[in-house]
FIPAVEX-406644 format. One record per residue: x, y negated, z negated of N, C-alpha, C, CB in turn; residue number from 1; residue in one letter. Coordinates in nm, 4 decimals, decimal comma. Glycine has a CB too. Layout:
% residues N
PT	X	Y	Z	X	Y	Z	X	Y	Z	X	Y	Z	NUM	a
...
END
This chain:
% residues 117
PT	1,1700	4,7774	-5,9185	1,0732	4,7272	-5,8216	1,1322	4,7363	-5,6804	1,0327	4,5808	-5,8550	1	m
PT	1,0439	4,7343	-5,5851	1,0830	4,7402	-5,4447	1,1447	4,6073	-5,4011	0,9617	4,7749	-5,3562	2	a
PT	1,2166	4,6119	-5,2913	1,2727	4,4910	-5,2322	1,1565	4,3978	-5,1952	1,3614	4,5248	-5,1063	3	d
PT	1,1604	4,2762	-5,2455	1,0491	4,1828	-5,2233	1,0239	4,1578	-5,0757	1,0767	4,0507	-5,2929	4	f
PT	1,1274	4,1705	-4,9926	1,1103	4,1451	-4,8491	1,0196	4,2475	-4,7826	1,2451	4,1445	-4,7799	5	r
PT	0,9984	4,3602	-4,8488	0,9098	4,4634	-4,7949	0,7644	4,4439	-4,8373	0,9574	4,6001	-4,8390	6	n
PT	0,7386	4,3492	-4,9255	0,6024	4,3233	-4,9720	0,5281	4,2365	-4,8699	0,6041	4,2543	-5,1112	7	l
PT	0,4123	4,2841	-4,8261	0,3341	4,2094	-4,7264	0,2993	4,0697	-4,7758	0,2058	4,2853	-4,6916	8	a
PT	0,2702	4,0560	-4,9038	0,2330	3,9244	-4,9567	0,3526	3,8285	-4,9514	0,1810	3,9371	-5,1021	9	v
PT	0,4730	3,8789	-4,9742	0,5904	3,7919	-4,9637	0,6124	3,7524	-4,8179	0,7168	3,8621	-5,0208	10	w
PT	0,6015	3,8485	-4,7257	0,6202	3,8198	-4,5836	0,5217	3,7136	-4,5365	0,6041	3,9475	-4,5004	11	q
PT	0,3976	3,7285	-4,5796	0,2935	3,6326	-4,5412	0,3236	3,4944	-4,6015	0,1536	3,6828	-4,5874	12	h
PT	0,3641	3,4927	-4,7287	0,3915	3,3640	-4,7935	0,5161	3,2973	-4,7345	0,4090	3,3833	-4,9449	13	s
PT	0,6121	3,3777	-4,6904	0,7323	3,3216	-4,6274	0,6954	3,2513	-4,4966	0,8375	3,4328	-4,6010	14	h
PT	0,6183	3,3206	-4,4124	0,5729	3,2587	-4,2865	0,4907	3,1328	-4,3148	0,4890	3,3593	-4,2033	15	r
PT	0,4077	3,1425	-4,4178	0,3226	3,0295	-4,4537	0,4058	2,9087	-4,4969	0,2261	3,0695	-4,5655	16	f
PT	0,5103	2,9315	-4,5745	0,5941	2,8184	-4,6182	0,6629	2,7531	-4,4988	0,6998	2,8653	-4,7210	17	s
PT	0,7036	2,8333	-4,4009	0,7628	2,7764	-4,2799	0,6599	2,6942	-4,2024	0,8198	2,8879	-4,1905	18	l
PT	0,5374	2,7454	-4,1950	0,4306	2,6717	-4,1261	0,3960	2,5418	-4,1983	0,3055	2,7587	-4,1139	19	n
PT	0,3988	2,5441	-4,3307	0,3728	2,4214	-4,4075	0,4817	2,3185	-4,3822	0,3633	2,4522	-4,5583	20	c
PT	0,6048	2,3647	-4,3771	0,7154	2,2730	-4,3507	0,7018	2,2099	-4,2124	0,8498	2,3462	-4,3625	21	s
PT	0,6660	2,2910	-4,1146	0,6466	2,2384	-3,9789	0,5300	2,1395	-3,9752	0,6214	2,3538	-3,8792	22	k
PT	0,4200	2,1730	-4,0428	0,3023	2,0861	-4,0424	0,3316	1,9513	-4,1069	0,1868	2,1538	-4,1146	23	a
PT	0,4136	1,9508	-4,2110	0,4417	1,8259	-4,2823	0,5488	1,7423	-4,2127	0,4852	1,8560	-4,4246	24	t
PT	0,6162	1,7984	-4,1138	0,7246	1,7245	-4,0474	0,6746	1,6021	-3,9716	0,7984	1,8159	-3,9519	25	s
PT	0,5468	1,5984	-3,9409	0,4912	1,4851	-3,8659	0,4181	1,3852	-3,9560	0,3959	1,5358	-3,7587	26	t
PT	0,4178	1,4114	-4,0854	0,3476	1,3215	-4,1765	0,4233	1,1900	-4,1904	0,3293	1,3875	-4,3143	27	w
PT	0,3556	1,0847	-4,2333	0,4203	0,9543	-4,2449	0,5448	0,9583	-4,3347	0,3213	0,8526	-4,2991	28	p
PT	0,6438	0,8806	-4,2986	0,7700	0,8800	-4,3732	0,7517	0,8355	-4,5181	0,8704	0,7892	-4,3043	29	s
PT	0,6508	0,7536	-4,5449	0,6289	0,7107	-4,6836	0,5844	0,8268	-4,7726	0,5245	0,5990	-4,6884	30	q
PT	0,5436	0,9382	-4,7124	0,5031	1,0562	-4,7889	0,6190	1,1536	-4,8119	0,3898	1,1276	-4,7171	31	e
PT	0,7366	1,1217	-4,7591	0,8497	1,2135	-4,7676	0,8787	1,2592	-4,9099	0,9721	1,1485	-4,7100	32	q
PT	0,8727	1,1696	-5,0039	0,9024	1,2042	-5,1430	0,7758	1,2198	-5,2264	0,9918	1,0983	-5,2051	33	f
PT	0,6621	1,2183	-5,1599	0,5341	1,2353	-5,2266	0,4670	1,3631	-5,1831	0,4437	1,1172	-5,1994	34	g
PT	0,3605	1,3486	-5,1084	0,2779	1,4618	-5,0690	0,3554	1,5648	-4,9856	0,1577	1,4124	-4,9912	35	l
PT	0,4393	1,5182	-4,8947	0,5182	1,6107	-4,8125	0,6038	1,7004	-4,8999	0,6068	1,5336	-4,7136	36	t
PT	0,6746	1,6398	-4,9917	0,7618	1,7155	-5,0817	0,6824	1,8114	-5,1699	0,8428	1,6202	-5,1688	37	s
PT	0,5700	1,7662	-5,2197	0,4868	1,8507	-5,3066	0,4340	1,9729	-5,2317	0,3693	1,7696	-5,3631	38	q
PT	0,3879	1,9533	-5,1085	0,3358	2,0646	-5,0287	0,4469	2,1653	-5,0021	0,2756	2,0136	-4,8952	39	v
PT	0,5623	2,1158	-4,9621	0,6732	2,2065	-4,9322	0,7187	2,2830	-5,0566	0,7908	2,1284	-4,8733	40	r
PT	0,7293	2,2145	-5,1682	0,7730	2,2809	-5,2924	0,6723	2,3856	-5,3371	0,7938	2,1778	-5,4044	41	r
PT	0,5438	2,3533	-5,3312	0,4411	2,4494	-5,3732	0,4411	2,5714	-5,2818	0,3017	2,3832	-5,3733	42	a
PT	0,4567	2,5496	-5,1511	0,4576	2,6611	-5,0560	0,5775	2,7522	-5,0794	0,4589	2,6086	-4,9119	43	a
PT	0,6931	2,6949	-5,0996	0,8137	2,7742	-5,1260	0,8029	2,8452	-5,2598	0,9389	2,6852	-5,1235	44	v
PT	0,7392	2,7822	-5,3557	0,7249	2,8396	-5,4886	0,6478	2,9707	-5,4883	0,6568	2,7415	-5,5792	45	s
PT	0,5517	2,9845	-5,3995	0,4730	3,1080	-5,3931	0,5657	3,2261	-5,3653	0,3626	3,0979	-5,2836	46	v
PT	0,6401	3,2186	-5,2570	0,7305	3,3274	-5,2217	0,8424	3,3459	-5,3213	0,7883	3,3038	-5,0864	47	g
PT	0,8937	3,2368	-5,3751	1,0034	3,2453	-5,4715	0,9595	3,3181	-5,5980	1,0548	3,1054	-5,5065	48	a
PT	0,8385	3,2929	-5,6430	0,7898	3,3608	-5,7632	0,7593	3,5083	-5,7372	0,6648	3,2908	-5,8158	49	n
PT	0,7136	3,5406	-5,6183	0,6948	3,6809	-5,5834	0,8303	3,7519	-5,5870	0,6281	3,6951	-5,4430	50	i
PT	0,9299	3,6903	-5,5265	1,0639	3,7491	-5,5225	1,1217	3,7644	-5,6632	1,1574	3,6631	-5,4364	51	a
PT	1,1115	3,6596	-5,7424	1,1661	3,6663	-5,8782	1,0951	3,7728	-5,9610	1,1545	3,5301	-5,9472	52	e
PT	0,9650	3,7763	-5,9525	0,8891	3,8742	-6,0298	0,9183	4,0173	-5,9895	0,7427	3,8477	-6,0155	53	g
PT	0,9433	4,0393	-5,8605	0,9715	4,1755	-5,8148	1,1036	4,2268	-5,8703	0,9737	4,1809	-5,6625	54	s
PT	1,1901	4,1359	-5,9100	1,3189	4,1750	-5,9664	1,3157	4,1970	-6,1164	1,4207	4,0716	-5,9344	55	g
PT	1,2028	4,1741	-6,1763	1,1879	4,1965	-6,3199	1,1672	4,3452	-6,3457	1,0697	4,1138	-6,3774	56	r
PT	1,1918	4,3874	-6,4659	1,1921	4,5297	-6,4959	1,0581	4,5959	-6,5165	1,2702	4,5512	-6,6130	57	g
PT	0,9539	4,5187	-6,5359	0,8260	4,5813	-6,5693	0,7138	4,5267	-6,4823	0,7928	4,5597	-6,7169	58	t
PT	0,6087	4,6078	-6,4705	0,4894	4,5622	-6,3985	0,4279	4,4408	-6,4665	0,3859	4,6750	-6,3888	59	d
PT	0,4355	4,4371	-6,5976	0,3783	4,3238	-6,6721	0,4496	4,1934	-6,6351	0,3883	4,3484	-6,8249	60	r
PT	0,5833	4,1973	-6,6295	0,6585	4,0780	-6,5897	0,6285	4,0394	-6,4454	0,8087	4,1013	-6,6073	61	d
PT	0,6234	4,1405	-6,3591	0,5927	4,1143	-6,2186	0,4566	4,0468	-6,2061	0,5954	4,2451	-6,1369	62	f
PT	0,3573	4,0984	-6,2768	0,2227	4,0403	-6,2725	0,2232	3,8958	-6,3223	0,1254	4,1245	-6,3567	63	a
PT	0,3051	3,8674	-6,4231	0,3136	3,7302	-6,4756	0,3647	3,6348	-6,3675	0,4065	3,7248	-6,5999	64	r
PT	0,4674	3,6768	-6,2937	0,5204	3,5921	-6,1874	0,4234	3,5821	-6,0697	0,6548	3,6458	-6,1396	65	f
PT	0,3476	3,6869	-6,0463	0,2452	3,6795	-5,9420	0,1372	3,5789	-5,9804	0,1826	3,8181	-5,9174	66	l
PT	0,1045	3,5706	-6,1085	0,0065	3,4700	-6,1535	0,0630	3,3288	-6,1367	-0,0329	3,4944	-6,3020	67	r
PT	0,1930	3,3131	-6,1582	0,2561	3,1826	-6,1345	0,2496	3,1493	-5,9854	0,4043	3,1822	-6,1845	68	i
PT	0,2775	3,2493	-5,9003	0,2674	3,2297	-5,7549	0,1247	3,1915	-5,7159	0,3109	3,3577	-5,6794	69	a
PT	0,0275	3,2556	-5,7787	-0,1127	3,2240	-5,7527	-0,1438	3,0802	-5,7931	-0,2047	3,3215	-5,8277	70	l
PT	-0,0880	3,0371	-5,9041	-0,1059	2,8975	-5,9456	-0,0501	2,8007	-5,8430	-0,0394	2,8734	-6,0801	71	g
PT	0,0669	2,8325	-5,7873	0,1248	2,7473	-5,6834	0,0382	2,7472	-5,5581	0,2667	2,7939	-5,6492	72	s
PT	-0,0185	2,8628	-5,5233	-0,1072	2,8695	-5,4070	-0,2333	2,7866	-5,4304	-0,1448	3,0158	-5,3760	73	a
PT	-0,2845	2,7882	-5,5518	-0,4011	2,7054	-5,5843	-0,3653	2,5571	-5,5788	-0,4559	2,7416	-5,7239	74	n
PT	-0,2482	2,5223	-5,6309	-0,2010	2,3845	-5,6224	-0,1917	2,3421	-5,4759	-0,0636	2,3689	-5,6927	75	e
PT	-0,1383	2,4299	-5,3952	-0,1233	2,4011	-5,2533	-0,2577	2,3780	-5,1861	-0,0499	2,5142	-5,1845	76	l
PT	-0,3567	2,4553	-5,2250	-0,4909	2,4355	-5,1693	-0,5399	2,2930	-5,1972	-0,5900	2,5390	-5,2284	77	e
PT	-0,5182	2,2469	-5,3170	-0,5585	2,1114	-5,3530	-0,4809	2,0067	-5,2723	-0,5376	2,0884	-5,5028	78	s
PT	-0,3514	2,0283	-5,2580	-0,2679	1,9342	-5,1820	-0,3092	1,9298	-5,0349	-0,1194	1,9731	-5,1935	79	l
PT	-0,3429	2,0449	-4,9797	-0,3870	2,0484	-4,8401	-0,5201	1,9758	-4,8220	-0,3994	2,1932	-4,7919	80	l
PT	-0,6062	1,9819	-4,9219	-0,7320	1,9072	-4,9160	-0,7060	1,7565	-4,9177	-0,8234	1,9467	-5,0336	81	l
PT	-0,6080	1,7133	-4,9956	-0,5702	1,5712	-4,9969	-0,5167	1,5322	-4,8591	-0,4632	1,5423	-5,1079	82	v
PT	-0,4271	1,6152	-4,8049	-0,3697	1,5861	-4,6734	-0,4775	1,5803	-4,5662	-0,2652	1,6912	-4,6364	83	a
PT	-0,5727	1,6709	-4,5770	-0,6854	1,6698	-4,4829	-0,7643	1,5394	-4,4963	-0,7782	1,7917	-4,5074	84	e
PT	-0,7918	1,5007	-4,6193	-0,8676	1,3783	-4,6429	-0,7981	1,2535	-4,5918	-0,8946	1,3632	-4,7887	85	g
PT	-0,6654	1,2564	-4,5931	-0,5875	1,1427	-4,5438	-0,5662	1,1477	-4,3930	-0,4535	1,1378	-4,6138	86	l
PT	-0,6125	1,2547	-4,3298	-0,5989	1,2668	-4,1856	-0,4611	1,3110	-4,1401	-0,6318	1,1377	-4,1221	87	g
PT	-0,3832	1,3711	-4,2276	-0,2476	1,4151	-4,1925	-0,2453	1,5490	-4,1197	-0,1632	1,4247	-4,3171	88	y
PT	-0,3520	1,6263	-4,1318	-0,3570	1,7575	-4,0681	-0,4511	1,7539	-3,9490	-0,4015	1,8656	-4,1684	89	l
PT	-0,4065	1,8086	-3,8383	-0,4957	1,8237	-3,7237	-0,6009	1,9275	-3,7619	-0,4168	1,8664	-3,5932	90	s
PT	-0,7152	1,9267	-3,6947	-0,8179	2,0270	-3,7268	-0,7652	2,1710	-3,7174	-0,9372	2,0105	-3,6330	91	p
PT	-0,6839	2,2004	-3,6161	-0,6291	2,3350	-3,6024	-0,5348	2,3689	-3,7173	-0,5561	2,3489	-3,4695	92	d
PT	-0,4457	2,2768	-3,7511	-0,3531	2,3002	-3,8626	-0,4289	2,3198	-3,9923	-0,2544	2,1836	-3,8769	93	s
PT	-0,5290	2,2367	-4,0119	-0,6101	2,2474	-4,1331	-0,6705	2,3868	-4,1460	-0,7212	2,1415	-4,1329	94	h
PT	-0,7355	2,4337	-4,0423	-0,8013	2,5645	-4,0450	-0,6985	2,6748	-4,0664	-0,8796	2,5890	-3,9144	95	v
PT	-0,5890	2,6711	-3,9922	-0,4881	2,7767	-4,0016	-0,4202	2,7804	-4,1382	-0,3837	2,7581	-3,8935	96	n
PT	-0,3851	2,6651	-4,1930	-0,3174	2,6617	-4,3231	-0,4111	2,7064	-4,4345	-0,2644	2,5206	-4,3524	97	l
PT	-0,5334	2,6594	-4,4319	-0,6290	2,7001	-4,5354	-0,6584	2,8504	-4,5267	-0,7599	2,6194	-4,5221	98	h
PT	-0,6713	2,9009	-4,4066	-0,6984	3,0440	-4,3870	-0,5811	3,1280	-4,4402	-0,7233	3,0749	-4,2361	99	r
PT	-0,4602	3,0877	-4,4074	-0,3421	3,1615	-4,4546	-0,3307	3,1564	-4,6058	-0,2149	3,1052	-4,3912	100	s
PT	-0,3542	3,0401	-4,6627	-0,3443	3,0263	-4,8079	-0,4510	3,1106	-4,8776	-0,3578	2,8787	-4,8489	101	n
PT	-0,5693	3,1123	-4,8237	-0,6766	3,1941	-4,8817	-0,6384	3,3426	-4,8780	-0,8102	3,1708	-4,8055	102	r
PT	-0,5813	3,3872	-4,7675	-0,5398	3,5271	-4,7546	-0,4290	3,5613	-4,8551	-0,4917	3,5553	-4,6109	103	e
PT	-0,3344	3,4711	-4,8726	-0,2267	3,4933	-4,9702	-0,2845	3,5033	-5,1107	-0,1218	3,3794	-4,9635	104	i
PT	-0,3789	3,4172	-5,1433	-0,4398	3,4219	-5,2773	-0,5131	3,5542	-5,2990	-0,5375	3,3035	-5,2966	105	r
PT	-0,5817	3,6032	-5,1961	-0,6490	3,7329	-5,2071	-0,5470	3,8449	-5,2281	-0,7337	3,7609	-5,0810	106	k
PT	-0,4388	3,8401	-5,1544	-0,3350	3,9423	-5,1668	-0,2719	3,9399	-5,3062	-0,2270	3,9218	-5,0595	107	m
PT	-0,2469	3,8208	-5,3558	-0,1892	3,8080	-5,4898	-0,2857	3,8643	-5,5946	-0,1559	3,6597	-5,5209	108	l
PT	-0,4123	3,8284	-5,5843	-0,5113	3,8799	-5,6793	-0,5187	4,0320	-5,6752	-0,6491	3,8204	-5,6499	109	n
PT	-0,5146	4,0882	-5,5556	-0,5194	4,2332	-5,5434	-0,3982	4,2999	-5,6037	-0,5321	4,2725	-5,3996	110	g
PT	-0,2811	4,2434	-5,5827	-0,1586	4,3017	-5,6383	-0,1566	4,2891	-5,7905	-0,0343	4,2336	-5,5779	111	l
PT	-0,2043	4,1767	-5,8413	-0,2130	4,1583	-5,9863	-0,3033	4,2648	-6,0463	-0,2655	4,0170	-6,0210	112	i
PT	-0,4165	4,2878	-5,9839	-0,5096	4,3918	-6,0337	-0,4459	4,5296	-6,0278	-0,6405	4,3916	-5,9519	113	k
PT	-0,3740	4,5576	-5,9204	-0,3069	4,6875	-5,9064	-0,2058	4,7093	-6,0187	-0,2366	4,6973	-5,7698	114	t
PT	-0,1403	4,6030	-6,0594	-0,0393	4,6123	-6,1653	-0,1016	4,6148	-6,3038	0,0576	4,4963	-6,1554	115	l
PT	-0,2307	4,5993	-6,3103	-0,3001	4,6016	-6,4388	-0,2920	4,4699	-6,5130	-0,2443	4,7103	-6,5250	116	g
PT	-0,2626	4,3626	-6,4377	-0,2495	4,2323	-6,5010	-0,3690	4,1508	-6,4819	-0,1329	4,1597	-6,4505	117	g
END
C-alpha cells in the first residue's frame, strides 16, 4: 500500500483531529475526562485506522480498517451533536466541524467502494 500520509482522506482527517482538539480546549474542565476525551479519541481514531489499514497487505484488510475509521467518524458525529446541544461549540465551530466530518465520511465511503469493500 501507499504511504498513508499521501492519502487525501488521511490528510483531511489529520487536520480535522487537530481542529477537534483545538475546539475542545475551551470546553468545561468537568468534561476533560468525559466528552472532551471522547471527541479527541474518536477524531484521532479515524486517521489512526486509515494509517494502520494502509499498512496491511491486502485491499480487503485496508477496507476493513477504513470501515472502522468510518465507525469512528460516525461516533464523532454523534458526540459533536451532544456538544452542540450542550452549547460547547460556537456556531462557526459547529458548522466547520460537521462539514469536515461529513467530507471525511464521504471520502472513506468512496475509498471503501474503490477497494471493493
